[in-house]
A tleap script that builds the chain and sets N, CA, C and O, in Angstrom:
source leaprc.protein.ff14SB
mol = sequence {
  NMET THR ILE ILE LEU SER ILE THR LEU ALA
  LEU LEU ALA ALA GLY ALA ASP ALA LYS LEU
  ALA GLN ALA VAL LYS ALA GLY ASP LYS ALA
  ALA VAL GLN THR LEU LEU GLN GLN ARG VAL
  ASP VAL ASN GLY ALA GLU ALA ASP GLY THR
  THR ALA LEU HIE TRP ALA VAL ARG THR ASP
  ASP GLY GLU LEU VAL ASP ARG LEU MET ARG
  ALA GLY ALA ASN VAL LYS ALA ALA ASN ARG
  TYR GLY ILE THR PRO LEU TYR LEU ALA CYS
  VAL ASN GLY ASN ALA VAL MET ILE GLU LYS
  LEU LEU LYS ALA GLY ALA ASP VAL ASN ALA
  VAL SER THR GLU GLY GLU THR ALA LEU MET
  THR ALA ALA ARG THR GLY SER VAL ASP ALA
  VAL LYS ALA LEU LEU ALA ARG GLY ALA ASP
  VAL ASN ALA LYS GLU CTHR
}
set mol.1.N position { 79.025 40.632 132.335 }
set mol.1.CA position { 79.189 40.103 133.673 }
set mol.1.C position { 78.975 38.589 133.682 }
set mol.1.O position { 79.711 37.860 134.348 }
set mol.2.N position { 77.980 38.122 132.950 }
set mol.2.CA position { 77.690 36.692 132.880 }
set mol.2.C position { 78.854 35.939 132.249 }
set mol.2.O position { 79.184 34.830 132.670 }
set mol.3.N position { 79.477 36.542 131.238 }
set mol.3.CA position { 80.606 35.897 130.566 }
set mol.3.C position { 81.780 35.751 131.531 }
set mol.3.O position { 82.424 34.702 131.568 }
set mol.4.N position { 82.060 36.788 132.306 }
set mol.4.CA position { 83.157 36.740 133.267 }
set mol.4.C position { 82.895 35.673 134.316 }
set mol.4.O position { 83.812 34.940 134.687 }
set mol.5.N position { 81.673 35.570 134.797 }
set mol.5.CA position { 81.314 34.552 135.780 }
set mol.5.C position { 81.475 33.160 135.184 }
set mol.5.O position { 81.986 32.261 135.852 }
set mol.6.N position { 81.058 32.972 133.966 }
set mol.6.CA position { 81.181 31.675 133.299 }
set mol.6.C position { 82.638 31.274 133.143 }
set mol.6.O position { 83.000 30.124 133.393 }
set mol.7.N position { 83.473 32.218 132.731 }
set mol.7.CA position { 84.898 31.938 132.556 }
set mol.7.C position { 85.537 31.600 133.896 }
set mol.7.O position { 86.325 30.658 133.986 }
set mol.8.N position { 85.208 32.353 134.932 }
set mol.8.CA position { 85.743 32.108 136.265 }
set mol.8.C position { 85.354 30.729 136.761 }
set mol.8.O position { 86.195 30.005 137.292 }
set mol.9.N position { 84.092 30.355 136.597 }
set mol.9.CA position { 83.629 29.035 137.026 }
set mol.9.C position { 84.315 27.929 136.243 }
set mol.9.O position { 84.647 26.890 136.812 }
set mol.10.N position { 84.531 28.129 134.961 }
set mol.10.CA position { 85.215 27.126 134.135 }
set mol.10.C position { 86.655 26.948 134.593 }
set mol.10.O position { 87.150 25.823 134.658 }
set mol.11.N position { 87.339 28.058 134.914 }
set mol.11.CA position { 88.719 27.976 135.382 }
set mol.11.C position { 88.803 27.282 136.737 }
set mol.11.O position { 89.718 26.494 136.974 }
set mol.12.N position { 87.861 27.566 137.620 }
set mol.12.CA position { 87.838 26.904 138.925 }
set mol.12.C position { 87.595 25.414 138.771 }
set mol.12.O position { 88.221 24.608 139.460 }
set mol.13.N position { 86.695 25.041 137.876 }
set mol.13.CA position { 86.412 23.627 137.633 }
set mol.13.C position { 87.645 22.936 137.065 }
set mol.13.O position { 87.954 21.810 137.455 }
set mol.14.N position { 88.345 23.586 136.159 }
set mol.14.CA position { 89.554 23.002 135.576 }
set mol.14.C position { 90.614 22.789 136.652 }
set mol.14.O position { 91.315 21.778 136.645 }
set mol.15.N position { 90.729 23.739 137.572 }
set mol.15.CA position { 91.689 23.597 138.657 }
set mol.15.C position { 91.342 22.443 139.569 }
set mol.15.O position { 92.230 21.722 140.024 }
set mol.16.N position { 90.064 22.257 139.843 }
set mol.16.CA position { 89.618 21.155 140.684 }
set mol.16.C position { 89.868 19.823 139.991 }
set mol.16.O position { 90.238 18.846 140.641 }
set mol.17.N position { 89.670 19.775 138.683 }
set mol.17.CA position { 89.881 18.544 137.930 }
set mol.17.C position { 91.339 18.121 137.936 }
set mol.17.O position { 91.634 16.931 137.833 }
set mol.18.N position { 92.248 19.065 138.055 }
set mol.18.CA position { 93.671 18.767 137.967 }
set mol.18.C position { 94.302 18.401 139.308 }
set mol.18.O position { 95.503 18.137 139.365 }
set mol.19.N position { 93.529 18.379 140.376 }
set mol.19.CA position { 94.093 18.124 141.704 }
set mol.19.C position { 94.844 16.795 141.772 }
set mol.19.O position { 95.940 16.728 142.328 }
set mol.20.N position { 94.263 15.751 141.213 }
set mol.20.CA position { 94.915 14.444 141.274 }
set mol.20.C position { 96.211 14.451 140.474 }
set mol.20.O position { 97.232 13.944 140.938 }
set mol.21.N position { 96.173 15.018 139.284 }
set mol.21.CA position { 97.390 15.102 138.461 }
set mol.21.C position { 98.475 15.876 139.199 }
set mol.21.O position { 99.645 15.493 139.169 }
set mol.22.N position { 98.094 16.955 139.854 }
set mol.22.CA position { 99.066 17.774 140.576 }
set mol.22.C position { 99.635 17.026 141.788 }
set mol.22.O position { 100.819 17.159 142.099 }
set mol.23.N position { 98.800 16.249 142.464 }
set mol.23.CA position { 99.275 15.473 143.615 }
set mol.23.C position { 100.257 14.389 143.177 }
set mol.23.O position { 101.270 14.162 143.839 }
set mol.24.N position { 99.960 13.723 142.067 }
set mol.24.CA position { 100.876 12.700 141.552 }
set mol.24.C position { 102.181 13.355 141.116 }
set mol.24.O position { 103.266 12.856 141.414 }
set mol.25.N position { 102.068 14.463 140.416 }
set mol.25.CA position { 103.252 15.205 139.955 }
set mol.25.C position { 104.143 15.588 141.131 }
set mol.25.O position { 105.368 15.509 141.035 }
set mol.26.N position { 103.535 16.000 142.237 }
set mol.26.CA position { 104.283 16.427 143.421 }
set mol.26.C position { 104.787 15.244 144.258 }
set mol.26.O position { 105.579 15.431 145.182 }
set mol.27.N position { 104.333 14.039 143.935 }
set mol.27.CA position { 104.734 12.872 144.711 }
set mol.27.C position { 104.072 12.807 146.070 }
set mol.27.O position { 104.584 12.168 146.989 }
set mol.28.N position { 102.921 13.476 146.201 }
set mol.28.CA position { 102.194 13.524 147.472 }
set mol.28.C position { 101.259 12.322 147.573 }
set mol.28.O position { 100.082 12.410 147.223 }
set mol.29.N position { 101.791 11.205 148.053 }
set mol.29.CA position { 101.031 9.953 148.100 }
set mol.29.C position { 99.812 10.039 149.011 }
set mol.29.O position { 98.788 9.416 148.732 }
set mol.30.N position { 99.908 10.805 150.100 }
set mol.30.CA position { 98.762 10.951 151.013 }
set mol.30.C position { 97.625 11.676 150.299 }
set mol.30.O position { 96.465 11.277 150.406 }
set mol.31.N position { 97.957 12.736 149.572 }
set mol.31.CA position { 96.925 13.471 148.832 }
set mol.31.C position { 96.334 12.604 147.727 }
set mol.31.O position { 95.126 12.637 147.489 }
set mol.32.N position { 97.173 11.833 147.057 }
set mol.32.CA position { 96.680 10.940 146.004 }
set mol.32.C position { 95.682 9.949 146.590 }
set mol.32.O position { 94.607 9.734 146.028 }
set mol.33.N position { 96.041 9.347 147.718 }
set mol.33.CA position { 95.166 8.380 148.387 }
set mol.33.C position { 93.825 9.024 148.744 }
set mol.33.O position { 92.764 8.458 148.481 }
set mol.34.N position { 93.887 10.205 149.341 }
set mol.34.CA position { 92.665 10.912 149.741 }
set mol.34.C position { 91.803 11.241 148.525 }
set mol.34.O position { 90.590 11.031 148.547 }
set mol.35.N position { 92.422 11.754 147.475 }
set mol.35.CA position { 91.671 12.137 146.276 }
set mol.35.C position { 91.036 10.926 145.597 }
set mol.35.O position { 89.908 11.000 145.111 }
set mol.36.N position { 91.762 9.820 145.568 }
set mol.36.CA position { 91.177 8.606 144.983 }
set mol.36.C position { 90.007 8.100 145.823 }
set mol.36.O position { 89.006 7.635 145.278 }
set mol.37.N position { 90.129 8.189 147.135 }
set mol.37.CA position { 89.025 7.794 148.020 }
set mol.37.C position { 87.812 8.699 147.833 }
set mol.37.O position { 86.671 8.256 147.972 }
set mol.38.N position { 88.062 9.960 147.519 }
set mol.38.CA position { 86.974 10.916 147.269 }
set mol.38.C position { 86.400 10.763 145.856 }
set mol.38.O position { 85.452 11.452 145.479 }
set mol.39.N position { 86.981 9.867 145.103 }
set mol.39.CA position { 86.545 9.583 143.730 }
set mol.39.C position { 86.563 10.823 142.834 }
set mol.39.O position { 85.625 11.081 142.079 }
set mol.40.N position { 87.666 11.589 142.939 }
set mol.40.CA position { 87.820 12.723 142.033 }
set mol.40.C position { 87.979 12.180 140.624 }
set mol.40.O position { 88.213 10.987 140.431 }
set mol.41.N position { 87.853 13.048 139.656 }
set mol.41.CA position { 87.978 12.646 138.261 }
set mol.41.C position { 89.411 12.185 138.000 }
set mol.41.O position { 90.334 12.999 137.964 }
set mol.42.N position { 89.590 10.876 137.819 }
set mol.42.CA position { 90.917 10.307 137.617 }
set mol.42.C position { 91.537 10.785 136.299 }
set mol.42.O position { 92.753 10.716 136.121 }
set mol.43.N position { 90.704 11.265 135.388 }
set mol.43.CA position { 91.188 11.768 134.103 }
set mol.43.C position { 91.257 13.289 134.049 }
set mol.43.O position { 91.476 13.866 132.984 }
set mol.44.N position { 91.072 13.935 135.187 }
set mol.44.CA position { 91.203 15.389 135.241 }
set mol.44.C position { 92.610 15.772 134.815 }
set mol.44.O position { 93.587 15.154 135.237 }
set mol.45.N position { 92.703 16.783 133.988 }
set mol.45.CA position { 93.998 17.121 133.395 }
set mol.45.C position { 94.451 18.530 133.737 }
set mol.45.O position { 93.648 19.418 134.025 }
set mol.46.N position { 95.750 18.700 133.697 }
set mol.46.CA position { 96.338 20.022 133.831 }
set mol.46.C position { 96.025 20.801 132.553 }
set mol.46.O position { 95.469 20.251 131.602 }
set mol.47.N position { 96.381 22.061 132.538 }
set mol.47.CA position { 96.036 22.934 131.414 }
set mol.47.C position { 96.526 22.401 130.067 }
set mol.47.O position { 95.891 22.632 129.038 }
set mol.48.N position { 97.651 21.690 130.073 }
set mol.48.CA position { 98.182 21.163 128.807 }
set mol.48.C position { 97.655 19.771 128.480 }
set mol.48.O position { 98.045 19.183 127.472 }
set mol.49.N position { 96.773 19.241 129.320 }
set mol.49.CA position { 96.180 17.932 129.054 }
set mol.49.C position { 96.866 16.776 129.751 }
set mol.49.O position { 96.468 15.624 129.578 }
set mol.50.N position { 97.896 17.068 130.541 }
set mol.50.CA position { 98.613 16.010 131.248 }
set mol.50.C position { 97.781 15.510 132.419 }
set mol.50.O position { 97.293 16.304 133.224 }
set mol.51.N position { 97.621 14.189 132.515 }
set mol.51.CA position { 96.799 13.579 133.557 }
set mol.51.C position { 97.663 12.946 134.642 }
set mol.51.O position { 98.887 12.890 134.531 }
set mol.52.N position { 97.005 12.478 135.679 }
set mol.52.CA position { 97.699 11.775 136.755 }
set mol.52.C position { 98.421 10.541 136.206 }
set mol.52.O position { 99.525 10.222 136.647 }
set mol.53.N position { 97.807 9.855 135.256 }
set mol.53.CA position { 98.433 8.669 134.681 }
set mol.53.C position { 99.732 9.031 133.962 }
set mol.53.O position { 100.719 8.302 134.058 }
set mol.54.N position { 99.733 10.141 133.250 }
set mol.54.CA position { 100.970 10.595 132.611 }
set mol.54.C position { 102.092 10.712 133.650 }
set mol.54.O position { 103.195 10.201 133.453 }
set mol.55.N position { 101.785 11.394 134.757 }
set mol.55.CA position { 102.803 11.628 135.776 }
set mol.55.C position { 103.232 10.336 136.449 }
set mol.55.O position { 104.418 10.163 136.728 }
set mol.56.N position { 102.315 9.433 136.716 }
set mol.56.CA position { 102.665 8.164 137.355 }
set mol.56.C position { 103.562 7.329 136.443 }
set mol.56.O position { 104.519 6.709 136.907 }
set mol.57.N position { 103.254 7.314 135.157 }
set mol.57.CA position { 104.095 6.580 134.203 }
set mol.57.C position { 105.462 7.241 134.102 }
set mol.57.O position { 106.487 6.559 134.088 }
set mol.58.N position { 105.477 8.541 134.034 }
set mol.58.CA position { 106.745 9.275 133.898 }
set mol.58.C position { 107.707 8.943 135.031 }
set mol.58.O position { 108.918 8.866 134.822 }
set mol.59.N position { 107.165 8.745 136.242 }
set mol.59.CA position { 108.002 8.440 137.398 }
set mol.59.C position { 108.158 6.937 137.628 }
set mol.59.O position { 108.707 6.514 138.645 }
set mol.60.N position { 107.673 6.132 136.674 }
set mol.60.CA position { 107.794 4.662 136.753 }
set mol.60.C position { 107.149 4.078 138.014 }
set mol.60.O position { 107.654 3.106 138.577 }
set mol.61.N position { 106.053 4.661 138.450 }
set mol.61.CA position { 105.357 4.177 139.640 }
set mol.61.C position { 104.297 3.153 139.219 }
set mol.61.O position { 103.127 3.494 139.046 }
set mol.62.N position { 104.715 1.913 139.059 }
set mol.62.CA position { 103.829 0.850 138.576 }
set mol.62.C position { 102.618 0.612 139.462 }
set mol.62.O position { 101.520 0.369 138.960 }
set mol.63.N position { 102.805 0.677 140.761 }
set mol.63.CA position { 101.698 0.466 141.696 }
set mol.63.C position { 100.630 1.548 141.521 }
set mol.63.O position { 99.435 1.252 141.493 }
set mol.64.N position { 101.067 2.791 141.405 }
set mol.64.CA position { 100.112 3.887 141.229 }
set mol.64.C position { 99.446 3.804 139.856 }
set mol.64.O position { 98.254 4.084 139.728 }
set mol.65.N position { 100.198 3.427 138.845 }
set mol.65.CA position { 99.610 3.247 137.515 }
set mol.65.C position { 98.486 2.230 137.580 }
set mol.65.O position { 97.416 2.445 137.010 }
set mol.66.N position { 98.723 1.119 138.273 }
set mol.66.CA position { 97.677 0.099 138.426 }
set mol.66.C position { 96.446 0.669 139.123 }
set mol.66.O position { 95.317 0.429 138.694 }
set mol.67.N position { 96.664 1.419 140.192 }
set mol.67.CA position { 95.542 2.010 140.936 }
set mol.67.C position { 94.757 2.984 140.067 }
set mol.67.O position { 93.526 2.976 140.073 }
set mol.68.N position { 95.464 3.813 139.327 }
set mol.68.CA position { 94.794 4.790 138.467 }
set mol.68.C position { 94.006 4.094 137.360 }
set mol.68.O position { 92.895 4.513 137.034 }
set mol.69.N position { 94.563 3.049 136.789 }
set mol.69.CA position { 93.846 2.329 135.731 }
set mol.69.C position { 92.619 1.627 136.300 }
set mol.69.O position { 91.569 1.605 135.657 }
set mol.70.N position { 92.736 1.054 137.493 }
set mol.70.CA position { 91.563 0.429 138.125 }
set mol.70.C position { 90.478 1.470 138.403 }
set mol.70.O position { 89.289 1.150 138.401 }
set mol.71.N position { 90.891 2.712 138.641 }
set mol.71.CA position { 89.944 3.795 138.912 }
set mol.71.C position { 89.379 4.402 137.622 }
set mol.71.O position { 88.542 5.304 137.671 }
set mol.72.N position { 89.839 3.905 136.471 }
set mol.72.CA position { 89.282 4.373 135.200 }
set mol.72.C position { 90.145 5.322 134.406 }
set mol.72.O position { 89.646 5.993 133.502 }
set mol.73.N position { 91.432 5.399 134.718 }
set mol.73.CA position { 92.321 6.299 133.969 }
set mol.73.C position { 92.340 5.907 132.498 }
set mol.73.O position { 92.383 4.726 132.153 }
set mol.74.N position { 92.307 6.907 131.651 }
set mol.74.CA position { 92.316 6.710 130.204 }
set mol.74.C position { 93.749 6.502 129.725 }
set mol.74.O position { 94.545 7.440 129.726 }
set mol.75.N position { 94.080 5.278 129.316 }
set mol.75.CA position { 95.445 4.972 128.884 }
set mol.75.C position { 95.768 5.586 127.529 }
set mol.75.O position { 96.932 5.622 127.129 }
set mol.76.N position { 94.760 6.066 126.824 }
set mol.76.CA position { 94.973 6.701 125.518 }
set mol.76.C position { 95.014 8.225 125.598 }
set mol.76.O position { 95.140 8.893 124.572 }
set mol.77.N position { 94.910 8.776 126.797 }
set mol.77.CA position { 94.895 10.233 126.954 }
set mol.77.C position { 96.170 10.845 126.390 }
set mol.77.O position { 97.276 10.381 126.665 }
set mol.78.N position { 95.995 11.886 125.605 }
set mol.78.CA position { 97.143 12.593 125.038 }
set mol.78.C position { 97.074 14.055 125.466 }
set mol.78.O position { 96.005 14.666 125.475 }
set mol.79.N position { 98.225 14.598 125.817 }
set mol.79.CA position { 98.234 16.023 126.145 }
set mol.79.C position { 98.297 16.835 124.851 }
set mol.79.O position { 98.259 16.264 123.761 }
set mol.80.N position { 98.390 18.139 124.960 }
set mol.80.CA position { 98.328 18.983 123.760 }
set mol.80.C position { 99.481 18.734 122.793 }
set mol.80.O position { 99.420 19.155 121.638 }
set mol.81.N position { 100.510 18.067 123.242 }
set mol.81.CA position { 101.664 17.759 122.396 }
set mol.81.C position { 101.569 16.352 121.797 }
set mol.81.O position { 102.481 15.893 121.108 }
set mol.82.N position { 100.455 15.683 122.072 }
set mol.82.CA position { 100.261 14.327 121.572 }
set mol.82.C position { 100.986 13.276 122.398 }
set mol.82.O position { 101.122 12.130 121.967 }
set mol.83.N position { 101.451 13.657 123.580 }
set mol.83.CA position { 102.185 12.737 124.442 }
set mol.83.C position { 101.195 11.901 125.240 }
set mol.83.O position { 100.318 12.434 125.920 }
set mol.84.N position { 101.348 10.590 125.149 }
set mol.84.CA position { 100.484 9.650 125.864 }
set mol.84.C position { 101.291 8.982 126.975 }
set mol.84.O position { 102.519 9.074 126.996 }
set mol.85.N position { 100.606 8.315 127.892 }
set mol.85.CA position { 101.345 7.531 128.888 }
set mol.85.C position { 102.268 6.489 128.240 }
set mol.85.O position { 103.372 6.251 128.730 }
set mol.86.N position { 101.821 5.870 127.143 }
set mol.86.CA position { 102.664 4.884 126.459 }
set mol.86.C position { 103.950 5.536 125.957 }
set mol.86.O position { 105.028 4.956 126.084 }
set mol.87.N position { 103.848 6.705 125.404 }
set mol.87.CA position { 105.036 7.428 124.937 }
set mol.87.C position { 106.021 7.621 126.098 }
set mol.87.O position { 107.224 7.417 125.934 }
set mol.88.N position { 105.508 8.011 127.262 }
set mol.88.CA position { 106.378 8.249 128.419 }
set mol.88.C position { 107.025 6.953 128.902 }
set mol.88.O position { 108.187 6.958 129.309 }
set mol.89.N position { 106.286 5.845 128.860 }
set mol.89.CA position { 106.864 4.548 129.222 }
set mol.89.C position { 107.981 4.188 128.254 }
set mol.89.O position { 108.986 3.595 128.645 }
set mol.90.N position { 107.799 4.552 126.982 }
set mol.90.CA position { 108.829 4.285 125.974 }
set mol.90.C position { 110.049 5.172 126.183 }
set mol.90.O position { 111.179 4.720 126.001 }
set mol.91.N position { 109.837 6.418 126.560 }
set mol.91.CA position { 110.956 7.317 126.874 }
set mol.91.C position { 111.786 6.709 128.004 }
set mol.91.O position { 113.015 6.776 127.990 }
set mol.92.N position { 111.102 6.119 128.976 }
set mol.92.CA position { 111.782 5.494 130.108 }
set mol.92.C position { 112.383 4.144 129.737 }
set mol.92.O position { 113.209 3.613 130.480 }
set mol.93.N position { 111.981 3.581 128.600 }
set mol.93.CA position { 112.451 2.257 128.209 }
set mol.93.C position { 111.940 1.164 129.125 }
set mol.93.O position { 112.585 0.127 129.282 }
set mol.94.N position { 110.780 1.391 129.732 }
set mol.94.CA position { 110.234 0.475 130.732 }
set mol.94.C position { 109.287 -0.538 130.076 }
set mol.94.O position { 108.110 -0.251 129.859 }
set mol.95.N position { 109.819 -1.720 129.766 }
set mol.95.CA position { 109.044 -2.754 129.078 }
set mol.95.C position { 107.844 -3.223 129.907 }
set mol.95.O position { 106.779 -3.496 129.354 }
set mol.96.N position { 108.011 -3.316 131.208 }
set mol.96.CA position { 106.909 -3.754 132.074 }
set mol.96.C position { 105.761 -2.753 132.008 }
set mol.96.O position { 104.598 -3.140 131.903 }
set mol.97.N position { 106.088 -1.477 132.068 }
set mol.97.CA position { 105.062 -0.430 131.996 }
set mol.97.C position { 104.410 -0.421 130.614 }
set mol.97.O position { 103.197 -0.251 130.497 }
set mol.98.N position { 105.203 -0.601 129.588 }
set mol.98.CA position { 104.672 -0.642 128.225 }
set mol.98.C position { 103.658 -1.767 128.107 }
set mol.98.O position { 102.560 -1.560 127.590 }
set mol.99.N position { 104.012 -2.952 128.578 }
set mol.99.CA position { 103.094 -4.107 128.538 }
set mol.99.C position { 101.805 -3.808 129.295 }
set mol.99.O position { 100.709 -4.104 128.820 }
set mol.100.N position { 101.950 -3.228 130.457 }
set mol.100.CA position { 100.801 -2.902 131.305 }
set mol.100.C position { 99.837 -1.976 130.562 }
set mol.100.O position { 98.626 -2.198 130.568 }
set mol.101.N position { 100.374 -0.949 129.931 }
set mol.101.CA position { 99.542 0.022 129.214 }
set mol.101.C position { 98.910 -0.591 127.968 }
set mol.101.O position { 97.749 -0.322 127.661 }
set mol.102.N position { 99.667 -1.408 127.256 }
set mol.102.CA position { 99.122 -2.057 126.064 }
set mol.102.C position { 98.005 -3.028 126.424 }
set mol.102.O position { 96.988 -3.088 125.732 }
set mol.103.N position { 98.185 -3.782 127.494 }
set mol.103.CA position { 97.127 -4.701 127.952 }
set mol.103.C position { 95.865 -3.937 128.336 }
set mol.103.O position { 94.755 -4.456 128.216 }
set mol.104.N position { 96.042 -2.700 128.797 }
set mol.104.CA position { 94.897 -1.882 129.216 }
set mol.104.C position { 94.260 -1.126 128.043 }
set mol.104.O position { 93.278 -0.407 128.229 }
set mol.105.N position { 94.819 -1.288 126.831 }
set mol.105.CA position { 94.189 -0.681 125.663 }
set mol.105.C position { 94.922 0.468 125.006 }
set mol.105.O position { 94.379 1.099 124.099 }
set mol.106.N position { 96.147 0.761 125.436 }
set mol.106.CA position { 96.911 1.819 124.772 }
set mol.106.C position { 97.146 1.424 123.316 }
set mol.106.O position { 97.269 0.244 122.989 }
set mol.107.N position { 97.205 2.422 122.461 }
set mol.107.CA position { 97.384 2.201 121.026 }
set mol.107.C position { 98.870 2.074 120.695 }
set mol.107.O position { 99.618 3.047 120.797 }
set mol.108.N position { 99.293 0.873 120.299 }
set mol.108.CA position { 100.702 0.599 120.023 }
set mol.108.C position { 101.239 1.444 118.865 }
set mol.108.O position { 102.445 1.677 118.783 }
set mol.109.N position { 100.362 1.904 117.973 }
set mol.109.CA position { 100.803 2.676 116.812 }
set mol.109.C position { 100.390 4.146 116.851 }
set mol.109.O position { 100.407 4.826 115.825 }
set mol.110.N position { 100.023 4.632 118.030 }
set mol.110.CA position { 99.688 6.049 118.160 }
set mol.110.C position { 100.942 6.876 117.880 }
set mol.110.O position { 102.063 6.435 118.137 }
set mol.111.N position { 100.736 8.074 117.351 }
set mol.111.CA position { 101.873 8.941 117.044 }
set mol.111.C position { 101.744 10.264 117.786 }
set mol.111.O position { 100.644 10.738 118.070 }
set mol.112.N position { 102.896 10.844 118.092 }
set mol.112.CA position { 102.895 12.165 118.715 }
set mol.112.C position { 102.533 13.186 117.648 }
set mol.112.O position { 102.414 12.842 116.472 }
set mol.113.N position { 102.357 14.426 118.048 }
set mol.113.CA position { 102.012 15.466 117.077 }
set mol.113.C position { 103.118 15.659 116.049 }
set mol.113.O position { 102.883 16.223 114.981 }
set mol.114.N position { 104.316 15.196 116.365 }
set mol.114.CA position { 105.437 15.290 115.427 }
set mol.114.C position { 105.596 14.034 114.582 }
set mol.114.O position { 106.509 13.944 113.762 }
set mol.115.N position { 104.703 13.061 114.783 }
set mol.115.CA position { 104.713 11.858 113.966 }
set mol.115.C position { 105.579 10.732 114.494 }
set mol.115.O position { 105.795 9.745 113.789 }
set mol.116.N position { 106.080 10.851 115.709 }
set mol.116.CA position { 106.925 9.800 116.281 }
set mol.116.C position { 106.064 8.722 116.913 }
set mol.116.O position { 105.145 9.024 117.674 }
set mol.117.N position { 106.355 7.468 116.603 }
set mol.117.CA position { 105.612 6.348 117.179 }
set mol.117.C position { 106.276 5.893 118.474 }
set mol.117.O position { 107.410 6.265 118.778 }
set mol.118.N position { 105.547 5.085 119.222 }
set mol.118.CA position { 106.094 4.516 120.449 }
set mol.118.C position { 107.338 3.684 120.136 }
set mol.118.O position { 108.317 3.720 120.881 }
set mol.119.N position { 107.297 2.938 119.039 }
set mol.119.CA position { 108.432 2.109 118.657 }
set mol.119.C position { 109.670 2.963 118.371 }
set mol.119.O position { 110.774 2.600 118.775 }
set mol.120.N position { 109.501 4.061 117.699 }
set mol.120.CA position { 110.629 4.954 117.426 }
set mol.120.C position { 111.223 5.475 118.733 }
set mol.120.O position { 112.441 5.545 118.896 }
set mol.121.N position { 110.345 5.835 119.648 }
set mol.121.CA position { 110.791 6.367 120.934 }
set mol.121.C position { 111.547 5.306 121.721 }
set mol.121.O position { 112.621 5.576 122.260 }
set mol.122.N position { 110.994 4.112 121.788 }
set mol.122.CA position { 111.645 3.030 122.527 }
set mol.122.C position { 112.989 2.676 121.898 }
set mol.122.O position { 113.954 2.402 122.610 }
set mol.123.N position { 113.055 2.680 120.585 }
set mol.123.CA position { 114.307 2.354 119.898 }
set mol.123.C position { 115.389 3.375 120.242 }
set mol.123.O position { 116.558 3.020 120.392 }
set mol.124.N position { 115.000 4.634 120.363 }
set mol.124.CA position { 115.966 5.687 120.733 }
set mol.124.C position { 116.578 5.447 122.102 }
set mol.124.O position { 117.727 5.819 122.341 }
set mol.125.N position { 115.824 4.830 123.005 }
set mol.125.CA position { 116.331 4.600 124.367 }
set mol.125.C position { 117.326 3.455 124.417 }
set mol.125.O position { 118.127 3.358 125.347 }
set mol.126.N position { 117.275 2.584 123.413 }
set mol.126.CA position { 118.163 1.426 123.401 }
set mol.126.C position { 117.661 0.264 124.235 }
set mol.126.O position { 118.395 -0.701 124.449 }
set mol.127.N position { 116.417 0.335 124.714 }
set mol.127.CA position { 115.865 -0.747 125.524 }
set mol.127.C position { 115.309 -1.844 124.610 }
set mol.127.O position { 114.239 -1.692 124.021 }
set mol.128.N position { 116.041 -2.932 124.503 }
set mol.128.CA position { 115.623 -4.047 123.656 }
set mol.128.C position { 114.297 -4.619 124.146 }
set mol.128.O position { 113.427 -4.945 123.339 }
set mol.129.N position { 114.139 -4.742 125.459 }
set mol.129.CA position { 112.897 -5.303 126.009 }
set mol.129.C position { 111.695 -4.420 125.675 }
set mol.129.O position { 110.615 -4.934 125.384 }
set mol.130.N position { 111.872 -3.109 125.713 }
set mol.130.CA position { 110.776 -2.193 125.368 }
set mol.130.C position { 110.390 -2.363 123.906 }
set mol.130.O position { 109.206 -2.407 123.572 }
set mol.131.N position { 111.385 -2.457 123.041 }
set mol.131.CA position { 111.121 -2.642 121.604 }
set mol.131.C position { 110.418 -3.971 121.370 }
set mol.131.O position { 109.455 -4.039 120.606 }
set mol.132.N position { 110.890 -5.022 122.020 }
set mol.132.CA position { 110.266 -6.344 121.872 }
set mol.132.C position { 108.807 -6.328 122.332 }
set mol.132.O position { 107.948 -6.945 121.703 }
set mol.133.N position { 108.535 -5.627 123.420 }
set mol.133.CA position { 107.155 -5.549 123.930 }
set mol.133.C position { 106.239 -4.898 122.901 }
set mol.133.O position { 105.111 -5.345 122.695 }
set mol.134.N position { 106.722 -3.855 122.264 }
set mol.134.CA position { 105.918 -3.153 121.249 }
set mol.134.C position { 105.746 -4.013 119.994 }
set mol.134.O position { 104.654 -4.084 119.431 }
set mol.135.N position { 106.809 -4.653 119.568 }
set mol.135.CA position { 106.724 -5.505 118.383 }
set mol.135.C position { 105.773 -6.678 118.597 }
set mol.135.O position { 105.034 -7.064 117.692 }
set mol.136.N position { 105.799 -7.236 119.799 }
set mol.136.CA position { 104.915 -8.357 120.116 }
set mol.136.C position { 103.443 -7.956 120.050 }
set mol.136.O position { 102.572 -8.803 119.850 }
set mol.137.N position { 103.170 -6.673 120.219 }
set mol.137.CA position { 101.790 -6.167 120.179 }
set mol.137.C position { 101.435 -5.524 118.845 }
set mol.137.O position { 100.390 -4.885 118.722 }
set mol.138.N position { 102.302 -5.690 117.840 }
set mol.138.CA position { 101.958 -5.231 116.500 }
set mol.138.C position { 102.422 -3.840 116.117 }
set mol.138.O position { 101.833 -3.216 115.235 }
set mol.139.N position { 103.462 -3.343 116.759 }
set mol.139.CA position { 103.974 -2.020 116.375 }
set mol.139.C position { 104.422 -2.051 114.914 }
set mol.139.O position { 105.044 -3.012 114.462 }
set mol.140.N position { 104.100 -1.000 114.198 }
set mol.140.CA position { 104.407 -0.900 112.775 }
set mol.140.C position { 105.875 -0.524 112.574 }
set mol.140.O position { 106.281 0.604 112.852 }
set mol.141.N position { 106.668 -1.485 112.087 }
set mol.141.CA position { 108.092 -1.237 111.888 }
set mol.141.C position { 108.368 -0.371 110.667 }
set mol.141.O position { 109.486 0.110 110.484 }
set mol.142.N position { 107.356 -0.173 109.834 }
set mol.142.CA position { 107.525 0.624 108.614 }
set mol.142.C position { 106.998 2.049 108.755 }
set mol.142.O position { 107.011 2.809 107.787 }
set mol.143.N position { 106.542 2.415 109.927 }
set mol.143.CA position { 106.007 3.772 110.112 }
set mol.143.C position { 107.126 4.788 109.922 }
set mol.143.O position { 108.283 4.545 110.266 }
set mol.144.N position { 106.744 5.941 109.359 }
set mol.144.CA position { 107.708 7.021 109.130 }
set mol.144.C position { 107.185 8.290 109.778 }
set mol.144.O position { 105.979 8.532 109.833 }
set mol.145.N position { 108.120 9.092 110.268 }
set mol.145.CA position { 107.739 10.387 110.827 }
set mol.145.C position { 107.240 11.293 109.706 }
set mol.145.O position { 107.661 11.172 108.556 }
set mol.146.N position { 106.337 12.201 110.062 }
set mol.146.CA position { 105.849 13.148 109.079 }
set mol.146.C position { 106.897 14.183 108.902 }
set mol.146.O position { 106.722 15.110 108.111 }
savepdb mol mol.pdb
quit
C-alpha cells in the first residue's frame, strides 16, 4: 500500500512540474503568465524530459525564451532523446535564437543521442547565419556522428 501511495504521489508531482511546459506547448500565454507569476518550476519537464524552454524555442518565441531564461530555465536541458533547446533552434535555422542560447550557456558541441551536433543540424537546414553563429562560438567542424 505504501508503494502504491508513493508512486501515485510521484506521478502527481511530475504532472504538476510539467504544467508550464504543457502551457507553452499549447500556446496558452495567459496560463504561462500565471504559472510564471506563481513561480512554478521553470525546468519542470514532461514525461520525456521536454521543458517549457524546448517548446518556446521550437515555436521561435524569442520573447518567451528570454522570460524563461530570466526565470532560470536550463539551456542545457536535454530530453530523453538528447534533444536540447539549441538543437531545436538549429532545426529551425534561427541564428538569433542560437546566439541567445549560446550566450546563456548552451553547449555549442553537445550531441544528440544519435551523435548529431548542433552544427550538423544547422548545416542540414541550409541556414548560413545559423552555421556562422555556431562557428563563431567554437563549433567543432571535425565532429563525426557515431
